MIBAVEX-669887 format. One record per residue: residue in three letters; x, y, z of N, C-alpha, C in turn. Coordinates in steps of 0.1 Angstrom, whole numbers, padded with zeros to 4 digits, always signed. Atoms other than C-alpha are relative to their C-alpha. Layout:
<nodes>
ALAXYZXYZXYZ ...
</nodes>
This chain:
<nodes>
UNK-0007-0011+0005+1011+1011+1609-0006+0014+0000 UNK+0006-0017-0005+1010+1050+1615+0003+0006-0015 UNK-0001-0008+0011+1011+1079+1590+0014+0004+0001 UNK-0012-0005-0001+1045+1096+1583-0005+0014+0005 UNK+0000-0012-0005+1053+1126+1602+0003+0010-0008 UNK-0003-0010+0010+1058+1161+1587+0013-0002-0005 UNK-0014+0001+0003+1096+1156+1590+0002-0009-0012 UNK-0003+0013+0010+1094+1123+1569-0006+0006-0013 UNK+0003-0003+0012+1075+1141+1545+0007+0011-0007 UNK-0010-0010+0003+1098+1170+1541+0015-0007-0001 UNK-0011+0007+0003+1126+1144+1543+0012+0005+0009 UNK-0010-0007-0007+1143+1163+1571+0001-0007+0016 UNK+0001+0008-0014+1138+1136+1600+0013-0005+0004 UNK-0015+0005-0003+1174+1126+1600+0009+0011+0005 UNK-0007-0013-0010+1185+1160+1612-0008+0008+0010 UNK+0009-0007-0009+1155+1171+1629-0005-0008+0011 UNK+0006+0011-0011+1144+1140+1650+0011-0008+0006 UNK-0012+0007-0010+1163+1119+1675+0007-0012-0011 UNK-0007+0011+0009+1189+1092+1661-0008-0013+0001 UNK+0006+0013+0001+1166+1064+1674-0014-0001-0007 UNK+0013+0000+0006+1136+1076+1653-0003-0012-0011 UNK+0004+0011+0011+1121+1047+1629-0010+0004-0007 UNK+0010-0006+0012+1106+1061+1598-0011-0010-0003 UNK+0010+0008+0005+1074+1047+1588+0003-0009-0013 UNK-0004+0009+0016+1090+1037+1553+0015+0003-0003 UNK-0014-0002+0005+1125+1035+1538-0001+0008-0010 UNK+0002-0009+0013+1134+1060+1513+0000-0005-0012 UNK-0001+0007+0013+1140+1033+1487-0018-0003-0004 UNK+0012+0005+0002+1100+1029+1489-0009+0017-0001 UNK+0006-0012+0003+1094+1069+1484+0003+0003-0017 UNK-0001-0001+0016+1085+1074+1447+0003+0017-0002 UNK-0005-0014+0002+1089+1113+1451-0007+0009+0011 UNK+0007-0012-0010+1079+1147+1472-0002+0012-0009 UNK+0005-0013+0005+1063+1177+1461-0002+0012+0013 UNK+0001-0009-0013+1068+1206+1487+0000+0014-0005 UNK+0004-0012+0000+1056+1240+1492-0006+0004-0012 UNK+0007-0003+0009+1028+1240+1469-0009+0012+0005 UNK+0010-0013-0001+1009+1274+1465-0016-0004-0001 UNK+0014+0000+0002+0972+1275+1472-0005+0015-0003 UNK+0003-0012+0005+0957+1305+1453-0012+0005+0008 UNK+0011-0006-0008+0924+1308+1474-0004-0014+0006 UNK+0006+0012-0008+0906+1287+1500-0012-0006-0010 UNK+0012+0011+0009+0881+1259+1488+0000-0001-0013 UNK-0001+0001+0014+0895+1258+1457+0008-0016-0003 UNK-0007+0014+0004+0909+1227+1437+0017+0004-0005 UNK-0016-0003+0003+0949+1225+1431+0005-0012-0002 UNK-0007+0012+0007+0967+1200+1411+0014+0000+0004 UNK-0011+0003-0006+0996+1186+1427+0008-0012-0008 UNK-0006+0010+0009+1023+1169+1403+0011-0005+0009 UNK-0010+0006-0007+1046+1144+1421+0009-0008-0009 UNK-0008+0007+0011+1075+1133+1399+0008-0013+0008 UNK-0010+0010-0007+1093+1100+1405+0012+0002+0001 UNK-0015-0001+0002+1127+1108+1414+0001-0006+0015 UNK-0007+0004+0014+1149+1089+1416-0011-0010-0007 UNK+0008+0009+0006+1134+1065+1389+0000-0014+0006 UNK+0001+0013-0004+1149+1037+1405-0009-0007+0011 UNK+0009+0003-0012+1125+1037+1435-0011-0006-0004 UNK+0011+0007+0007+1096+1027+1410+0003-0013+0003 UNK-0001+0016+0002+1111+0992+1412-0005-0005+0012 UNK+0008+0003-0013+1096+0991+1448-0013-0001-0001 UNK+0016+0001+0002+1061+0993+1436-0004-0015-0003 UNK+0004+0015+0001+1045+0959+1445-0007-0003-0013 UNK+0006+0007+0012+1036+0939+1416-0011-0007+0006 UNK+0014+0006-0003+1001+0928+1418-0002-0010-0012 UNK+0006+0010+0013+0982+0899+1397-0003+0007-0014 UNK+0002-0003+0016+0978+0902+1360-0013+0005+0001 UNK+0015-0006+0002+0946+0924+1357-0003+0009+0009 UNK-0001-0007-0012+0951+0942+1390+0011+0012-0001 UNK-0009-0009+0004+0965+0977+1385+0006+0005+0015 UNK-0008-0005-0013+0994+0990+1413-0005+0009+0005 UNK+0002-0014-0010+0985+1016+1439+0012+0003+0007 UNK-0010-0011-0011+1004+1042+1456-0005+0007+0010 UNK+0005-0005-0014+0998+1059+1490+0006+0014+0002 UNK-0005-0013-0002+1000+1097+1495-0004+0008+0011 UNK+0004-0011-0011+0999+1120+1524+0004+0014-0002 UNK-0004-0011+0002+1001+1157+1529-0006+0008+0012 UNK+0000-0008-0011+1001+1185+1554-0001+0016-0003 UNK+0003-0013+0003+0992+1221+1557+0012+0007+0010 UNK-0012-0005-0010+1025+1243+1568-0004+0007+0009 UNK+0004-0008-0014+1002+1262+1595-0004-0011+0009 UNK+0004+0011-0009+0996+1226+1610+0011-0010+0000 UNK-0009+0013-0002+1016+1196+1620-0008-0010-0002 UNK+0008+0014+0001+0987+1173+1613-0001-0003-0016 UNK-0004+0008+0014+0994+1149+1585-0016-0006-0002 UNK+0013+0008+0003+0962+1138+1563+0004-0008-0012 UNK+0008+0008-0008+0949+1111+1560+0011-0001+0013 UNK-0006+0005-0013+0959+1103+1599-0002-0014+0000 UNK+0000+0015-0001+0964+1066+1591+0013-0004-0010 UNK-0011+0004+0007+0989+1044+1577-0004-0005-0015 UNK+0005+0002+0015+0969+1039+1543+0001+0011-0010 UNK-0004-0011+0008+0975+1074+1530-0017-0001-0010 UNK+0013-0002+0012+0951+1085+1498+0007-0011-0009 UNK-0005+0009+0009+0953+1054+1475-0002+0006-0014 UNK+0000-0005+0014+0962+1064+1440+0002-0015-0009 UNK-0004+0009+0009+0959+1038+1413+0004+0003-0014 UNK-0008-0003+0011+0984+1038+1387-0003-0006-0013 UNK+0002+0003+0016+0977+1037+1347+0012-0002-0007 UNK-0012+0002+0009+1000+1025+1321+0004+0011-0007 UNK-0006-0010+0009+1021+1048+1303+0002-0005-0011 UNK+0001+0005+0011+1018+1045+1270+0017+0000-0006 UNK-0014+0000+0005+1052+1036+1250+0003+0011-0007 UNK-0003-0011+0007+1070+1066+1239+0005-0001-0013 UNK-0004+0002+0014+1083+1072+1205+0017-0006+0002 UNK-0012+0008-0004+1117+1051+1202+0008+0001-0016 UNK-0004+0005+0010+1143+1045+1175+0013-0010+0006 UNK-0011+0012-0001+1174+1020+1172+0015+0007-0002 UNK-0013-0005-0002+1207+1026+1183+0012-0013+0003 UNK-0012+0007-0001+1242+1007+1183+0005+0003+0014 UNK-0009-0002-0013+1264+1002+1216+0007+0014-0001 UNK-0007-0014+0001+1284+1034+1202-0009+0014+0000 UNK+0009-0012-0001+1252+1056+1202-0005+0004-0014 UNK+0002-0002+0014+1250+1056+1164-0014-0004-0002 UNK+0012+0003+0001+1214+1057+1155-0004-0006-0014 UNK+0002+0004+0012+1200+1037+1127-0016-0001-0005 UNK+0012+0004+0003+1166+1036+1108+0000-0006-0013 UNK-0004+0010+0010+1183+1018+1078+0010-0009+0005 UNK-0014+0008-0004+1204+0987+1087+0003-0010-0014 UNK-0006+0006+0013+1226+0974+1058+0009-0009+0004 UNK-0007+0009-0007+1241+0945+1069+0008-0009-0008 UNK-0007+0010+0008+1268+0922+1051-0004-0014+0006 UNK+0004+0012+0000+1260+0885+1048+0009-0006+0009 UNK-0009+0010-0009+1276+0861+1077+0011+0012+0007 UNK-0010-0012-0009+1294+0895+1095-0006+0001+0009 UNK+0007-0002-0014+1285+0897+1131-0003+0016+0001 UNK+0003-0016-0005+1270+0931+1146-0005-0001+0013 UNK+0005-0001-0012+1263+0942+1178-0015+0002+0002 UNK+0014-0002+0000+1227+0942+1192-0006+0014-0001 UNK+0008-0014+0001+1207+0974+1181-0012-0002+0011 UNK+0010-0002-0009+1186+0985+1209-0009+0012-0002 UNK+0011-0013+0003+1155+1007+1212+0007+0010+0010 UNK-0003-0010-0009+1164+1039+1226-0012+0009+0001 UNK+0011-0006-0004+1134+1056+1242+0001+0017-0004 UNK+0000-0016-0001+1124+1095+1238-0002+0003+0015 UNK+0000-0002-0014+1117+1092+1275+0010-0007+0008 UNK-0014+0008-0006+1150+1082+1293-0005-0008+0009 UNK+0004+0010-0012+1145+1053+1317-0011-0009-0003 UNK+0012+0005+0001+1115+1041+1302+0002-0018-0006 UNK+0011-0001-0011+1100+1016+1313+0006+0000+0012 UNK-0004-0005-0013+1104+1031+1348-0003-0013+0007 UNK+0003+0011-0012+1085+1001+1367-0007-0010-0010 UNK+0005+0012+0010+1069+0967+1356-0011+0005-0008 UNK+0014-0002+0009+1035+0981+1347+0001+0010-0013 UNK-0002-0004+0012+1051+0999+1319+0007-0008-0012 UNK-0006+0010+0008+1066+0971+1305-0005-0005-0014 UNK+0004+0004+0013+1062+0962+1267+0004-0012-0008 UNK-0005+0013+0010+1065+0933+1242+0001+0005-0016 UNK-0004-0006+0013+1079+0938+1207-0004-0008-0011 UNK+0002+0009+0012+1070+0924+1174+0005+0008-0011 UNK-0005-0004+0013+1081+0929+1139-0006-0008-0011 UNK+0007+0006+0013+1064+0923+1105+0008+0009-0013 UNK+0004+0014-0001+1071+0910+1080+0011-0008+0007 UNK-0009+0008-0006+1095+0880+1091+0014+0003-0002 UNK-0012-0003+0004+1131+0888+1096+0006-0012-0010 UNK-0009+0009+0007+1157+0869+1071+0007-0009+0010 UNK-0010+0010-0012+1176+0839+1088+0014+0004+0001 UNK-0014-0004-0004+1206+0850+1106-0001+0013+0007 UNK+0005-0010-0004+1186+0880+1119-0013-0001+0014 UNK+0008+0004-0012+1166+0879+1151-0006+0013+0009 UNK+0004-0015-0010+1146+0905+1174-0005-0010+0014 UNK+0001+0002-0011+1144+0897+1212-0013+0007+0003 UNK+0013-0006+0000+1106+0903+1218-0002+0006+0016 UNK+0002-0005-0009+1113+0912+1252+0005+0017+0003 UNK-0009-0012+0000+1140+0938+1249-0001+0010-0014 UNK+0002-0005+0014+1133+0946+1212+0013+0001-0007 UNK-0014-0001+0011+1170+0943+1201-0001-0009-0008 UNK-0002+0009+0012+1178+0933+1169+0014-0005+0000 UNK-0013+0004-0006+1205+0911+1172+0006-0012-0011 UNK-0002+0010+0009+1225+0884+1149-0004-0014+0007 UNK+0004+0014-0002+1214+0848+1149+0003-0013-0008 UNK-0005+0009+0008+1234+0820+1136-0007-0008-0003 UNK-0012+0003+0006+1234+0800+1114+0002+0012-0012 UNK-0004-0010+0011+1243+0818+1080-0011+0009-0003 UNK+0010-0007+0004+1224+0845+1070-0004+0001-0014 UNK+0008+0000+0010+1201+0849+1043+0000+0015-0007 UNK-0002-0014+0004+1206+0878+1016-0015+0005-0001 UNK+0011-0007+0000+1178+0904+1015-0001+0012-0006 UNK+0001-0014+0009+1167+0932+0991-0005+0010+0014 UNK+0009-0007-0011+1157+0964+1011-0012-0002-0001 UNK+0013+0004-0006+1129+0957+1030-0008+0010+0009 UNK+0005-0009-0008+1106+0981+1048-0005-0009+0014 UNK+0004+0009-0014+1098+0966+1087-0009+0011+0006 UNK+0008-0008-0009+1071+0978+1111+0004-0006+0014 UNK-0004+0002-0013+1082+0974+1147-0008+0005+0010 UNK+0010-0004-0010+1057+0977+1174+0004-0005+0013 UNK-0001+0001-0014+1059+0982+1210-0012+0001+0007 UNK+0013+0002-0006+1030+0968+1228-0001-0003+0016 UNK+0000+0003-0015+1020+0973+1265-0002-0016+0004 UNK+0006+0013-0003+1016+0942+1284-0009+0001+0008 UNK+0012+0000-0008+0990+0955+1307-0012+0008-0004 UNK+0011-0009+0004+0970+0978+1286+0002-0001-0018 UNK+0001+0004+0014+0963+0963+1250-0002+0015-0011 UNK+0004-0010+0009+0952+0997+1238+0010+0012-0002 UNK-0013-0006-0001+0986+1012+1244+0009-0003-0008 UNK-0011+0006+0008+1012+1009+1217+0005+0009-0007 UNK-0009-0010+0008+1038+1025+1197+0005-0007-0014 UNK-0005+0006+0013+1049+1016+1160+0011+0011-0007 UNK-0010-0010+0008+1079+1029+1139+0004-0012-0012 UNK-0003+0009+0012+1092+1017+1105+0018+0002-0002 UNK-0014-0001+0003+1128+1008+1097+0003-0007-0013 UNK-0003+0008+0011+1145+0995+1065+0013-0010+0002 UNK-0015+0010-0001+1168+0964+1063+0002-0008-0012 UNK-0005+0009+0013+1188+0945+1037+0012-0005+0005 UNK-0014+0007-0002+1216+0920+1039+0007-0003-0013 UNK-0008+0004+0011+1239+0921+1013+0013-0009-0001 UNK-0014+0009+0005+1268+0899+0997+0011+0011+0002 UNK-0010-0007+0000+1300+0916+1006+0007+0004-0012 UNK-0008+0000+0011+1318+0906+0974-0002-0011-0006 UNK-0004+0012+0008+1324+0883+0946+0005+0004-0011 UNK-0004-0001+0013+1339+0878+0914-0004-0012-0010 UNK+0006+0009+0011+1328+0865+0880+0011-0002-0012 UNK-0007-0002+0011+1348+0855+0851-0003+0008-0014 UNK+0006-0010+0012+1348+0882+0824+0005-0005-0013 UNK-0007+0004+0011+1372+0869+0799+0014-0009+0004 UNK-0008+0009-0003+1397+0842+0796+0011-0002-0012 UNK-0011+0000+0012+1431+0840+0773+0007-0012+0006 UNK-0009+0012-0006+1457+0812+0774+0009+0006+0010 UNK-0009-0006-0008+1478+0837+0793-0008+0007+0015 UNK+0007-0009-0011+1453+0858+0816-0015-0001+0000 UNK+0015-0002-0004+1419+0859+0832-0005+0013+0004 UNK+0007-0012-0009+1399+0890+0838-0011-0005+0006 UNK+0010+0004-0011+1379+0888+0867-0011+0014+0002 UNK+0012-0012-0004+1345+0913+0872-0005-0003+0013 UNK+0007+0001-0014+1341+0919+0907-0008+0010+0006 UNK+0010-0010-0005+1314+0935+0927+0001+0000+0016 UNK-0003-0002-0016+1317+0948+0960-0012+0010+0008 UNK+0011-0008-0009+1290+0962+0987+0004+0002+0014 UNK-0003-0001-0014+1300+0979+1019-0014+0000+0007 UNK+0012+0000-0009+1275+0976+1048+0003+0009+0012 UNK-0003-0006-0012+1271+0991+1082+0009-0007+0010 UNK-0010+0008-0008+1291+0962+1097+0010-0006-0007 UNK-0008+0005+0008+1315+0957+1068+0008+0011-0009 UNK-0010-0009+0010+1342+0980+1049+0010-0010-0005 UNK-0008+0009+0008+1358+0958+1022+0013+0005+0001 UNK-0013-0003+0001+1396+0959+1021+0008-0006-0011 UNK-0006+0006+0009+1408+0933+0998-0010-0012-0006 UNK+0007+0012+0005+1397+0904+0975+0007-0012-0004 UNK-0008+0011+0002+1409+0870+0973-0006-0011-0009 UNK+0002+0012+0007+1408+0840+0949+0007-0011-0001 UNK-0005+0012-0001+1414+0805+0950-0003-0010-0012 UNK+0001+0010+0012+1419+0783+0919+0005-0013+0003 UNK-0002+0011-0001+1420+0747+0918-0005-0010-0010 UNK+0003+0009+0012+1418+0718+0892-0013-0004+0001 UNK+0015+0003+0002+1383+0709+0883-0001-0017+0004 UNK+0005+0014-0003+1371+0676+0899+0007-0003+0012 UNK-0004+0003-0013+1391+0679+0931-0009+0005+0011 UNK+0010-0004-0006+1374+0683+0963-0001+0013+0004 UNK+0003-0014-0002+1358+0718+0970+0004+0004+0015 UNK-0004-0004-0017+1374+0733+1004-0013+0008+0004 UNK+0009-0004-0009+1353+0745+1032+0000+0016-0002 UNK-0001-0013+0001+1341+0782+1028+0003+0008+0010 UNK-0007-0005-0012+1362+0797+1056+0015+0008-0007 UNK-0011-0010+0003+1394+0822+1054+0010-0009+0000 UNK-0011+0009+0000+1418+0794+1064+0001-0008-0012 UNK-0001+0005+0014+1411+0780+1029+0007+0004-0009 UNK-0008-0012+0011+1427+0808+1012+0014-0001+0007 UNK-0012-0002-0008+1466+0801+1020+0006+0014-0001 UNK-0007-0015+0003+1475+0837+1008-0010+0011+0009 UNK+0006-0011-0007+1450+0853+1031+0007+0008+0010 UNK-0011-0011-0009+1467+0883+1048+0009+0006-0010 UNK-0013-0004+0009+1492+0889+1018-0008+0011-0006 UNK+0003-0013+0008+1470+0916+1004+0005+0012+0008 UNK-0008-0012-0008+1488+0950+1016-0005+0013-0009 UNK+0003-0012+0007+1477+0986+1006+0014+0005-0007 UNK-0011-0004+0010+1502+0996+0977+0004+0013+0008 UNK-0006-0012-0004+1527+1025+0985-0008+0010-0010 UNK+0008-0011+0007+1510+1045+0955-0013-0006-0006 UNK+0017+0007+0007+1474+1042+0940+0004-0004-0012 UNK-0003+0006+0015+1474+1021+0908-0009+0009-0006 UNK+0007-0010+0009+1462+1040+0878-0010-0007-0001 UNK+0013+0005+0001+1427+1035+0870+0001-0010-0013 UNK-0001+0011+0011+1417+1007+0846+0001-0014+0005 UNK+0000+0014-0005+1423+0970+0851+0011+0000+0010 UNK-0010+0002-0010+1441+0960+0883+0006-0015-0001 UNK-0008+0013+0002+1466+0931+0886+0000-0006+0013 UNK-0001+0007-0013+1461+0905+0913+0014-0005+0001 UNK-0013+0008-0003+1490+0890+0930-0004-0013+0002 UNK+0004+0013-0003+1492+0853+0931+0014-0008+0002 UNK-0009+0010-0004+1512+0823+0944-0006-0015-0003 UNK+0003+0016+0000+1511+0784+0939+0001-0004+0014 UNK+0002+0009-0010+1503+0764+0968-0002-0015-0004 UNK+0002+0014+0005+1509+0729+0957-0011-0001-0014 UNK+0010+0001+0014+1479+0720+0929-0007+0015+0004 UNK+0007-0012-0002+1463+0755+0943+0007+0012-0005 UNK-0007-0015+0002+1469+0793+0931-0009+0009+0009 UNK+0006-0008-0009+1459+0818+0955+0001+0013-0003 UNK-0002-0015+0003+1455+0855+0944-0007+0009+0009 UNK+0005-0010-0006+1450+0885+0961-0002+0014-0006 UNK+0001-0014+0001+1441+0923+0956-0005+0010+0007 UNK+0004-0009-0007+1440+0953+0975-0008+0010-0008 UNK+0011-0007+0006+1409+0973+0969+0003+0014+0002 UNK-0003-0015-0003+1415+1010+0960-0011+0006+0009 UNK+0009-0006-0010+1402+1030+0990-0001-0012+0012 UNK+0004+0009-0012+1404+0999+1013+0005+0002+0014 UNK-0006-0008-0013+1422+1020+1039-0009+0008+0006 UNK+0008-0012-0005+1394+1044+1043-0008-0004+0010 UNK+0007+0003-0011+1380+1043+1077-0012+0008+0000 UNK+0010-0008+0000+1356+1070+1071-0012-0006-0004 UNK+0013+0007+0004+1319+1064+1068-0002+0001-0016 UNK+0002+0003+0014+1312+1047+1035-0014-0001-0006 UNK+0011+0000+0008+1284+1047+1010-0004-0014+0000 UNK+0003+0013+0000+1265+1016+1018-0011-0005-0008 UNK+0016+0004+0007+1235+1022+0996+0003-0007-0017 UNK-0003+0002+0013+1254+1013+0962+0011-0009+0001 UNK-0011+0009+0003+1276+0985+0949+0012+0005-0009 UNK-0010-0004+0008+1311+0990+0933+0006-0009-0007 UNK-0005+0009+0007+1326+0974+0906+0015+0001-0005 UNK-0015-0001+0005+1362+0967+0894+0004-0012-0010 UNK-0005+0011+0007+1383+0946+0870+0013-0004+0002 UNK-0012+0003+0001+1411+0926+0877+0005-0010-0007 UNK-0007+0007+0007+1437+0907+0860+0007-0011+0006 UNK-0007+0012-0005+1450+0872+0869+0008-0005-0010 UNK-0009+0007+0011+1483+0857+0850-0003-0016+0006 UNK+0001+0014+0000+1472+0821+0845+0011-0008-0002 UNK-0014+0007+0005+1504+0811+0827+0009+0002+0010 UNK-0014-0003-0006+1528+0829+0848+0000-0004+0012 UNK+0000+0001-0017+1523+0831+0887-0009-0012+0001 UNK+0009+0010-0006+1495+0805+0885+0005-0012-0008 UNK-0003+0011+0006+1509+0780+0861-0007-0009-0005 UNK+0011+0008+0004+1478+0769+0848+0003-0006-0015 UNK-0007+0007+0013+1480+0743+0818-0010+0003-0009 UNK+0010-0002+0011+1463+0750+0784-0010-0011-0002 UNK+0011+0010+0004+1430+0731+0775-0003-0009+0016 UNK+0006+0009-0014+1426+0721+0815-0011+0010+0007 UNK+0011-0006-0005+1397+0729+0832+0003+0003+0018 UNK-0002-0003-0014+1396+0749+0867-0013+0005+0008 UNK+0011-0009-0007+1373+0762+0895+0007+0012+0010 UNK-0005-0008-0009+1377+0792+0916-0012+0005+0008 UNK+0010-0006-0011+1361+0806+0948+0006+0015+0004 UNK-0005-0014-0003+1361+0843+0959-0002+0000+0016 UNK+0002-0006-0015+1365+0858+0995+0002+0015+0000 UNK-0003-0014+0000+1364+0894+1005+0005+0002+0013 UNK+0001-0005-0012+1380+0907+1035-0001+0013+0005 UNK+0000-0017-0008+1376+0940+1058-0001+0001+0014 UNK+0001-0005-0013+1370+0957+1088-0015-0001+0003 UNK+0014-0003-0004+1337+0959+1110+0000+0011+0008 UNK+0001-0013-0009+1330+0995+1120-0009-0001+0013 UNK+0008+0001-0012+1305+0986+1147+0003-0010+0010 UNK-0010+0008-0011+1330+0963+1165+0013+0004+0000 UNK-0015-0007-0002+1361+0984+1167+0008-0004-0011 UNK-0006+0003+0012+1372+0978+1132+0007-0012-0001 UNK-0002+0011-0001+1378+0943+1140+0001-0008-0014 UNK+0000+0006+0015+1389+0920+1108-0006-0011+0001 UNK+0011+0008+0004+1364+0901+1091+0002-0004-0014 UNK+0000+0005+0012+1362+0878+1060-0010-0009-0003 UNK+0014+0008+0004+1333+0862+1041+0004-0006-0013 UNK-0002+0011+0015+1335+0835+1013-0013+0001-0008 UNK+0010-0001+0008+1312+0840+0986-0006-0013-0002 UNK+0005+0011-0003+1288+0812+0995-0015-0001+0000 UNK+0018+0001-0003+1250+0798+0996+0001-0010+0011 UNK+0002+0009-0010+1246+0783+1029+0015-0006+0005 UNK-0015+0008-0003+1275+0757+1039+0010+0000-0013 UNK-0009+0002+0010+1287+0755+1004+0003+0012-0010 UNK-0005-0010+0005+1310+0778+0986-0005+0001-0013 UNK+0002-0002+0011+1299+0793+0953+0010+0001-0009 UNK-0012+0002+0008+1323+0783+0928-0003+0002-0017 UNK+0001+0000+0014+1327+0789+0890+0012-0006-0008 UNK-0014+0007+0008+1349+0767+0863+0001+0010-0014 UNK-0002-0006+0014+1363+0779+0831+0013-0011-0004 UNK-0011+0007+0006+1389+0761+0808+0010+0012-0007 UNK-0011-0009+0006+1422+0778+0797+0001-0003-0016 UNK+0002+0003+0013+1420+0781+0759+0017-0005-0005 UNK-0010+0003+0002+1449+0767+0739+0005+0011-0010 UNK-0003-0011+0010+1472+0793+0723+0005-0005-0014 UNK+0001+0006+0016+1470+0790+0684+0015+0004-0003 UNK-0011-0003+0007+1504+0792+0667-0002+0010-0009 UNK+0001-0010+0007+1509+0827+0653+0005-0003-0015 UNK-0005+0002+0013+1509+0828+0614-0001+0015-0008 UNK+0002-0012+0007+1518+0858+0592-0011+0000-0009 UNK+0010-0003+0007+1491+0874+0574+0005+0012-0012 UNK-0004-0009+0009+1497+0892+0541-0010+0007-0009 UNK+0013-0006+0008+1473+0918+0528+0004+0014-0006 UNK-0004-0014+0006+1473+0950+0508-0015+0010+0004 UNK+0013-0008-0003+1455+0981+0518+0003+0015-0007 UNK+0001-0014+0005+1450+1015+0501+0001+0012+0009 UNK+0000-0012-0008+1460+1048+0520+0001+0014-0008 UNK+0002-0014+0008+1453+1083+0513+0016+0011+0003 UNK-0011-0006+0001+1488+1096+0506+0005+0002-0014 UNK-0004-0009+0018+1500+1118+0473+0010-0009+0000 UNK-0012+0005+0002+1525+1091+0464+0014+0006-0007 UNK-0013-0005+0008+1545+1113+0439+0006+0011+0010 UNK-0005-0011-0010+1548+1140+0465+0006-0004+0014 UNK-0008+0006-0010+1560+1118+0493+0006-0010+0001 UNK-0007+0013+0000+1570+1084+0484+0008-0003-0013 UNK-0008+0003+0012+1584+1084+0449+0011+0003-0002 UNK-0016-0002-0003+1621+1079+0450+0005+0005-0011 UNK-0007-0006+0013+1626+1091+0414-0002+0017+0005 UNK+0004-0016-0001+1609+1127+0424+0008+0004+0016 UNK-0004-0008-0014+1619+1128+0463+0013-0007+0004 UNK-0013+0005-0004+1650+1109+0464-0001-0014+0005 UNK+0000+0016-0003+1660+1069+0472-0005-0002+0014 UNK+0005+0003-0015+1651+1074+0510-0015+0004-0001 UNK+0015-0004-0003+1613+1087+0503-0007-0013+0003 UNK+0009+0014-0006+1600+1049+0501+0000-0005+0012 UNK-0002+0005-0013+1617+1039+0531-0007+0007+0013 UNK+0005-0006-0012+1604+1068+0551-0015-0002+0001 UNK+0013+0004+0001+1567+1060+0539-0002-0015+0006 UNK+0001+0012-0003+1572+1025+0547+0002+0000+0018 UNK-0004+0000-0015+1584+1033+0586-0012+0009+0007 UNK+0014-0008-0006+1552+1058+0587-0011-0011+0000 UNK+0011+0009+0002+1527+1033+0576+0001-0012+0010 UNK-0001+0008-0010+1542+1008+0601-0004+0006+0012 UNK+0003-0008-0015+1539+1033+0632-0016+0002-0001 UNK+0015-0003-0002+1502+1039+0620-0007-0014+0005 UNK+0007+0009-0001+1495+1003+0617+0002-0005+0016 UNK-0001+0001-0015+1510+0997+0652-0008+0003+0010 UNK+0009-0011-0007+1489+1024+0666-0015-0009-0002 UNK+0012+0003+0004+1459+1010+0648-0005-0015+0004 UNK+0002+0014-0003+1462+0970+0654+0003-0003+0016 UNK-0003+0004-0016+1479+0973+0691+0010-0012-0001 UNK-0008+0010-0001+1504+0947+0679+0015+0007+0000 UNK-0016-0007-0002+1544+0953+0687+0006+0002-0015 UNK-0008-0005+0014+1565+0969+0656+0004-0013-0006 UNK-0007+0010+0007+1584+0936+0652-0011-0010-0009 UNK+0011+0011+0005+1552+0916+0642-0006+0007-0015 UNK+0006-0004+0012+1543+0941+0612+0014+0005-0010 UNK-0011-0003+0011+1564+0946+0583-0004+0005-0014 UNK+0008-0006+0012+1554+0969+0552+0011-0003-0011 UNK-0009+0003+0010+1570+0953+0523+0002+0009-0013 UNK-0003-0013+0009+1564+0982+0496-0010+0007-0003 UNK+0011-0009+0002+1545+1008+0486+0002+0006-0014 UNK+0001-0003+0012+1533+1017+0451-0012+0010-0002 UNK+0011-0009+0006+1510+1044+0433-0011-0010+0000 UNK+0010+0007+0001+1475+1032+0438-0009+0004-0017 
</nodes>
């Protein structure tokens, strides 16, 4: 093996040497060149920095057995001479040291950076990868690291110890309150070199509904929703079926009305929202578009939202009084980390849907109630037919009826004021 000639060191051999010239090494083996270094004075020490350019050439560094540091070889020359030093094929041997892991963050394939992961249960997400502060790290094998994370990740979330990626790991995910985690990047070749960062992780239930109240004609459902980095809720679905029947599987195909929820033409008034419902054999499937469900802008994933919905049990669902029923909940939405693809999650625990039962109460027959009440009215000046004319008493009755309608919330035809008299 011979030393490189000056033209090889300067990378001008292709133009200045004959075409049949055979270089001492290929360009893929050259880690870098530093040319025209100024020497300030004779017999002085000068530091020369050689950058690894291009980075990919570092892959040509020969991998040595574990415990043996890799080596590179360097030659130099003086511009006033054509002599290359050292004048042999071994060059000046430089033993490489491990480059300590630089600082890093986590990012999604879109480039969005995350220091807090708010994930929806059972909704997929792309792998979050380390984004190193030094581009291209690890540059070659001697810089490689292994990752660890503490405490243990919940079921359904995994870390690749080689790449450091945080990724989904079926089966079903486990719910997790907001938890701090420490991620460590440890050098594989120098145990004294490592880097740690802290992140936050939580796995939330996308949504569920509970029975708030039940009447013979309607049920009020209290629903809780929680958006996440990988799930923006759009609609809620409820499936009612008779108690004692086989519980369906917790998947969107179980809900025959899945996809029927649509954004309304006008925003609903504040307050209680009405579910749309339709019977399918012995089942009743209901749906409700969530106000703001079409919002694709970044959402607040730190807090839950609550709403109340009304289901017509006797009308659209045709439920029987004194009959016992079961219901299950599903929330549908889009995944902002995967191109707003559609996703749905049934409220479940493992492979079993979480269900609740209720009984439709019997409607009692309405019976009239007669009562007397004292009101603050000057009878002689307002209601006395002798002093105020024969129509005065009737006007007082109508006024009292209107006040009772507003007070009791009952329709006018259900309230009759039979007489008024001085108290």
